[in-house]
C-alpha positions as CSV (number, residue, x, y, z in Angstrom):
1,M,76.0,142.5,-121.5
2,P,73.8,140.6,-119.0
3,L,70.7,142.2,-117.8
4,N,70.8,143.0,-114.0
5,H,67.9,143.6,-111.8
6,N,68.0,144.2,-108.0
7,G,64.8,143.7,-106.2
8,H,63.9,144.7,-102.7
9,S,60.6,144.0,-101.0
10,C,58.6,146.8,-99.6
11,S,57.0,144.5,-97.0
12,H,58.4,144.6,-93.5
13,T,58.2,141.9,-90.9
14,H,56.9,143.2,-87.6
15,H,59.0,142.1,-84.5
16,S,57.6,142.2,-81.1
17,S,60.6,143.5,-79.2
18,G,59.2,142.8,-75.7
19,E,61.3,145.7,-74.3
20,S,59.1,146.5,-71.4
21,N,58.9,142.8,-70.5
22,L,62.7,142.6,-70.6
23,I,63.1,145.5,-68.2
24,I,60.7,144.0,-65.7
25,T,62.4,140.6,-65.9
26,I,65.8,142.3,-65.4
27,C,64.5,143.8,-62.1
28,L,63.0,140.5,-61.0
29,N,66.2,138.6,-61.6
30,V,68.3,141.2,-59.8
31,I,66.1,140.6,-56.7
32,I,66.2,136.8,-57.2
33,T,70.0,136.8,-57.5
34,I,70.6,138.8,-54.3
35,A,68.1,136.7,-52.4
36,E,69.6,133.4,-53.6
37,F,73.2,134.5,-52.9
38,V,72.4,135.5,-49.4
39,G,70.1,132.4,-48.9
40,G,72.7,130.1,-50.3
41,L,75.5,131.4,-48.1
42,L,73.4,131.3,-45.0
43,S,71.9,127.9,-45.6
44,G,75.0,126.3,-47.1
45,S,73.1,125.0,-50.1
46,L,75.2,124.6,-53.3
47,A,72.1,124.0,-55.4
48,L,70.8,127.4,-54.2
49,L,74.2,129.1,-54.9
50,S,74.4,127.5,-58.3
51,D,70.9,128.8,-59.0
52,A,72.1,132.3,-57.8
53,F,75.1,132.2,-60.2
54,H,72.7,131.2,-63.0
55,N,70.4,134.0,-62.2
56,M,73.3,136.5,-62.2
57,S,74.2,135.3,-65.7
58,D,70.5,135.8,-66.5
59,V,70.7,139.5,-65.5
60,I,73.7,139.9,-67.8
61,T,71.9,138.0,-70.5
62,L,68.8,140.1,-70.3
63,I,70.8,143.3,-70.3
64,I,72.7,142.2,-73.4
65,S,69.5,141.2,-75.1
66,Y,67.9,144.6,-74.3
67,I,70.9,146.5,-75.6
68,A,70.9,144.3,-78.8
69,I,67.2,145.2,-79.4
70,L,68.0,148.9,-79.1
71,I,70.9,148.5,-81.6
72,G,68.8,146.4,-83.9
73,K,66.2,149.1,-84.1
74,R,68.7,151.5,-85.8
75,E,68.0,152.3,-89.4
76,K,70.3,150.8,-92.0
77,D,73.0,153.1,-93.4
78,T,75.9,153.1,-95.9
79,G,78.1,151.3,-93.4
80,K,75.5,148.7,-92.5
81,T,73.4,148.2,-95.6
82,Y,71.4,145.3,-94.1
83,G,70.8,147.3,-90.9
84,Y,71.7,146.3,-87.4
85,K,69.3,143.3,-86.8
86,R,72.2,140.8,-86.6
87,A,73.2,142.4,-83.3
88,E,70.5,140.3,-81.7
89,I,72.0,137.1,-83.2
90,I,75.4,138.1,-81.8
91,A,73.8,138.7,-78.4
92,A,72.2,135.2,-78.5
93,F,75.5,133.7,-79.4
94,V,77.3,135.5,-76.5
95,N,74.5,134.6,-74.1
96,V,74.8,130.9,-74.8
97,L,78.6,130.9,-74.5
98,A,78.2,132.7,-71.1
99,L,75.7,130.0,-70.0
100,F,78.2,127.3,-70.8
101,L,80.8,129.0,-68.7
102,V,78.4,129.2,-65.7
103,C,77.5,125.5,-66.2
104,G,81.2,124.6,-66.1
105,Y,81.7,126.5,-62.8
106,I,78.7,125.0,-61.2
107,I,79.8,121.4,-62.1
108,F,83.3,122.1,-60.7
109,E,81.8,123.4,-57.4
110,A,79.4,120.4,-57.2
111,F,82.2,117.8,-57.5
112,H,84.1,119.7,-54.8
113,R,81.0,119.6,-52.5
114,L,80.5,115.8,-53.2
115,T,84.0,115.2,-51.7
116,H,83.4,117.7,-48.9
117,P,79.7,117.5,-47.9
118,S,78.4,120.0,-45.3
119,P,75.1,120.6,-43.4
120,I,72.4,122.7,-45.0
121,N,69.7,124.9,-43.5
122,V,66.9,123.2,-45.4
123,K,64.1,125.5,-44.3
124,L,65.8,128.7,-45.5
125,M,66.8,126.9,-48.7
126,L,63.2,126.0,-49.3
127,I,61.9,129.5,-48.7
128,I,64.4,131.2,-51.0
129,A,63.9,128.6,-53.7
130,A,60.1,129.2,-53.6
131,I,60.6,132.9,-54.0
132,G,62.9,132.2,-56.9
133,L,60.4,129.9,-58.5
134,A,57.6,132.5,-58.3
135,A,59.8,135.3,-59.8
136,N,61.2,133.1,-62.5
137,G,57.8,131.7,-63.4
138,I,56.5,135.3,-63.9
139,S,59.5,136.1,-66.1
140,V,59.0,133.1,-68.3
141,L,55.4,133.9,-68.8
142,M,56.2,137.5,-69.8
143,L,58.8,136.5,-72.5
144,F,56.9,133.3,-73.8
145,R,55.2,135.0,-76.7
146,D,58.2,137.1,-77.9
147,A,60.6,134.1,-77.6
148,K,58.7,132.5,-80.5
149,K,59.5,135.4,-82.8
150,N,63.0,136.5,-81.8
151,I,66.1,134.4,-81.4
152,N,67.7,137.0,-79.1
153,I,64.7,137.0,-76.7
154,K,64.6,133.2,-77.1
155,S,68.1,133.0,-75.7
156,A,67.0,135.1,-72.7
157,F,63.9,133.0,-72.3
158,L,65.9,129.8,-72.3
159,H,68.0,131.1,-69.4
160,L,64.8,131.9,-67.5
161,M,63.2,128.6,-68.3
162,A,66.3,126.8,-67.0
163,D,66.1,128.9,-63.8
164,T,62.5,128.0,-63.3
165,L,63.4,124.3,-63.6
166,S,66.4,124.8,-61.3
167,S,64.1,126.4,-58.7
168,V,61.8,123.4,-58.9
169,A,64.7,121.0,-58.5
170,V,66.0,122.9,-55.5
171,I,62.6,122.8,-53.9
172,V,62.3,119.0,-54.5
173,T,65.8,118.6,-53.0
174,A,64.9,120.7,-49.9
175,V,61.7,118.7,-49.3
176,I,63.7,115.4,-49.5
177,L,66.3,116.8,-47.1
178,I,63.7,117.6,-44.5
179,F,63.0,113.9,-44.2
180,K,66.4,112.4,-45.1
181,P,69.8,114.1,-44.3
182,W,71.2,113.2,-47.7
183,F,73.3,116.4,-48.1
184,W,75.1,114.9,-51.1
185,L,71.8,115.2,-53.0
186,D,72.2,118.9,-53.1
187,A,75.4,118.6,-55.2
188,V,74.0,115.8,-57.4
189,M,70.9,117.9,-58.1
190,S,73.0,120.9,-59.1
191,I,75.0,118.7,-61.6
192,L,71.8,117.3,-63.1
193,I,70.3,120.8,-63.4
194,T,73.5,122.1,-65.1
195,I,73.7,119.1,-67.6
196,Y,70.0,119.8,-68.6
197,I,70.7,123.5,-69.1
198,A,73.7,122.8,-71.3
199,K,71.8,120.3,-73.4
200,E,69.0,122.6,-74.0
201,S,71.4,125.4,-75.0
202,L,73.1,123.5,-77.7
203,S,70.4,123.9,-80.3
204,L,70.3,127.7,-79.8
205,L,74.1,127.8,-80.1
206,F,74.0,125.9,-83.4
207,E,71.2,128.1,-84.7
208,S,73.0,131.3,-84.0
209,V,76.3,130.0,-85.5
210,H,74.4,128.9,-88.6
211,I,73.0,132.3,-89.1
212,L,76.3,134.1,-88.4
213,M,78.0,131.8,-91.0
214,Q,75.3,132.8,-93.5
215,G,74.0,129.3,-93.8
216,S,70.9,128.6,-95.9
217,P,67.6,128.7,-94.0
218,K,66.9,125.3,-92.7
219,N,63.2,125.5,-93.6
220,I,63.8,126.3,-97.3
221,D,65.2,123.7,-99.7
222,G,67.4,125.6,-102.3
223,E,67.1,122.8,-104.8
224,Q,63.4,122.8,-104.5
225,V,63.3,126.6,-105.1
226,K,65.4,126.1,-108.2
227,Q,63.2,123.4,-109.6
228,R,60.1,125.5,-108.8
229,I,61.4,128.5,-110.8
230,M,62.4,126.1,-113.6
231,T,58.7,125.2,-114.0
232,L,58.0,128.6,-115.6
233,D,58.0,126.9,-119.0
234,K,56.7,129.8,-121.0
235,F,59.9,131.7,-120.4
236,D,62.1,128.8,-121.5
237,I,64.4,129.1,-118.4
238,E,67.4,127.0,-119.3
239,D,69.4,127.1,-116.1
240,I,69.7,128.7,-112.7
241,H,73.1,129.0,-111.1
242,H,75.2,131.1,-108.6
243,I,72.3,130.6,-106.1
244,H,73.1,132.2,-102.7
245,M,70.5,132.2,-99.9
246,W,71.1,133.2,-96.3
247,E,69.4,134.8,-93.3
248,V,70.3,138.3,-92.2
249,S,68.2,137.5,-89.1
250,P,65.6,134.8,-88.5
251,G,62.9,135.0,-91.1
252,N,64.7,137.8,-93.1
253,V,66.0,135.8,-96.0
254,V,68.1,137.1,-98.9
255,F,68.2,135.3,-102.3
256,D,70.6,135.8,-105.2
257,A,70.7,133.9,-108.5
258,H,71.6,134.1,-112.2
259,I,68.7,133.1,-114.4
260,V,69.6,131.8,-117.9
261,V,66.9,132.2,-120.6
262,K,66.9,132.2,-124.4
263,R,68.1,135.4,-125.9
264,E,64.7,136.2,-127.4
265,H,63.1,136.3,-123.9
266,L,65.5,139.0,-122.6
267,A,63.0,141.6,-123.8
268,E,60.5,140.2,-121.3
269,S,62.9,140.7,-118.4
270,D,60.4,142.7,-116.3
271,V,57.7,140.0,-116.7
272,I,60.1,137.1,-115.9
273,L,61.6,138.8,-112.9
274,C,58.1,139.7,-111.6
275,A,57.0,136.1,-111.9
276,I,60.1,134.7,-110.1
277,K,59.9,137.3,-107.3
278,S,56.2,136.4,-106.8
279,I,57.1,132.7,-106.4
280,L,59.9,133.6,-103.9
281,S,57.7,135.9,-101.9
282,K,54.4,134.0,-101.8
283,E,55.6,130.4,-101.7
284,Y,58.9,130.7,-99.7
285,G,58.6,134.0,-97.7
286,I,61.7,135.4,-99.5
287,H,61.0,139.2,-99.9
288,H,64.6,140.3,-100.7
289,S,66.0,139.0,-103.9
290,T,68.7,140.0,-106.4
291,L,68.2,138.3,-109.8
292,Q,70.4,138.5,-112.9
293,L,69.1,137.5,-116.3
294,E,71.5,136.0,-118.9
295,S,71.1,134.6,-122.4
296,L,72.2,131.0,-122.9
297,N,75.5,132.0,-124.4
298,Q,76.2,134.6,-121.8
299,G,75.5,132.0,-119.1
300,Q,78.2,129.7,-120.5
301,C,80.8,132.5,-120.9
302,S,83.7,132.0,-118.6
303,I,84.0,135.7,-117.9
304,C,80.6,135.6,-116.2
305,E,81.7,133.0,-113.7
306,I,82.4,134.6,-110.3
């Protein structure tokens, strides 16, 4: 019978949830959304209205992110043996999809405005955009640190960063319109803003899908890990197969493998497994591994192939 050993790390990676910052940014974005909707309707600015719709999606995004953090803090149980951290990945995925829908709507409205241009109250547009820029800038600064550690907050941060850039673009448009009555520029600027937002969102979409599909961590080469373990010559490791490596959440990597050694080394199972786990943990940051030792003959037995 092959020797099985399941290993679980006692170390825990600390996540900065940024809950209080999220609550503050939710409140700020509710204020921005209301101001830009009213300002956009009164001024006739599509760029301002598109920014308002984007801010409304931000409010929903931030609420989803906050709920996902609360769910992710729940302890693992018999139904969810890996815990609930992946709720934040799902939230990031949903947030990005919502952003694409908003982008589509804004582009549709912009093309309609290009064919039916209308006057704009530039001064009101400029005032509201300046308020939006200030509030979005504060929100971006509040989430900047946590966005580096958490894909869920990163998705919310991306929304807010896009809003900040949108506000800058709206202000630039308003300043130009003060001197030149190029009202078509408002629609063109909203299209450019939207294209940029969609482009920046693609990488986050691909990252969240990759994790949900249990893809291997992009920063860890599975073949390199295998060759590194094979360098433990004193244990005569003959082969490593059935390697599975995936992320439960960013940075939380799970590693499974069958290790084939000569039969006489099976008695040293604890030493071998300890040496391999030390390599995985210290050199690759993999703290959760399940390793199965097999003798050479057992490794070649067809019944062992799964």
